[in-house]
C-alpha positions as CSV (number, residue, x, y, z in Angstrom):
1,M,163.2,91.5,158.5
2,F,161.4,88.1,159.0
3,V,163.2,86.5,156.2
4,I,166.5,87.4,157.7
5,V,165.2,85.8,161.1
6,L,164.3,82.5,159.4
7,L,167.7,82.4,157.4
8,V,169.7,82.9,160.7
9,K,167.6,80.0,162.3
10,H,168.1,77.9,159.4
11,R,171.7,78.3,159.2
12,R,172.1,77.3,162.8
13,E,169.9,74.2,162.5
14,F,172.1,73.3,159.3
15,K,175.2,73.7,161.2
16,K,173.8,71.4,163.9
17,V,173.0,68.7,161.0
18,V,176.4,69.0,159.6
19,A,178.1,68.8,162.9
20,S,176.1,65.6,164.1
21,N,176.7,63.8,160.9
22,S,180.3,63.5,159.8
23,A,179.1,62.3,156.2
24,I,177.7,65.6,155.3
25,S,180.0,68.4,155.2
26,L,179.3,72.1,153.9
27,P,181.5,71.5,150.6
28,R,179.9,68.3,150.0
29,F,176.5,69.9,150.3
30,L,177.3,72.5,148.0
31,R,178.5,70.3,145.5
32,L,175.3,68.3,145.5
33,T,173.2,71.3,145.6
34,G,175.2,72.8,142.6
35,L,174.9,69.4,140.8
36,A,171.1,69.3,141.3
37,S,170.8,73.0,140.2
38,S,172.8,72.2,136.9
39,I,170.6,69.2,136.0
40,S,167.5,71.2,136.4
41,A,168.9,74.1,134.5
42,V,169.4,71.6,131.6
43,T,166.4,69.3,132.1
44,L,163.5,72.3,132.8
45,P,164.3,74.0,129.6
46,L,164.4,70.9,127.2
47,S,161.2,69.7,128.9
48,I,159.3,72.8,128.6
49,Y,160.7,73.1,124.9
50,T,159.4,69.5,124.1
51,F,155.9,70.1,125.8
52,V,155.6,73.3,123.7
53,N,156.5,71.7,120.7
54,A,154.4,68.6,121.1
55,N,151.2,70.8,121.9
56,R,152.0,73.5,119.0
57,V,152.0,70.9,116.4
58,G,148.9,69.0,118.0
59,G,150.3,65.6,117.4
60,V,148.4,62.9,115.5
61,Y,144.7,62.8,116.2
62,Y,142.8,59.7,115.7
63,D,139.1,58.8,116.0
64,Y,138.4,56.3,118.3
65,S,136.7,53.3,116.7
66,W,135.6,50.2,118.9
67,S,135.8,47.9,115.9
68,V,139.2,49.1,114.7
69,F,140.8,48.7,118.2
70,H,138.8,45.6,119.1
71,S,138.5,43.9,116.0
72,F,139.8,40.4,117.5
73,V,136.5,40.0,119.6
74,S,133.3,39.1,117.4
75,G,130.5,37.8,118.9
76,S,131.0,35.3,121.9
77,E,134.6,34.7,121.0
78,T,137.1,36.1,123.3
79,A,140.8,37.0,122.5
80,A,143.4,34.2,123.4
81,C,145.6,36.9,125.2
82,I,142.9,37.7,127.8
């Protein structure tokens, strides 16, 4: 029952917003909602698929070595790019 009351209240507020702003109409709002839903329907499964496959394979793991990644610094010398 509470959900129905909230739905009716929300519809009244939405009608007030649509009536106060001529740039927003119900068909335009529905088209925008449909576009956003279709983008989400395509993007979300692709993102989940990519995430799962990347974690399943495990990726390439490199041991971290300070001397390999910072080999340009030796002693008191500093890199020219700093």
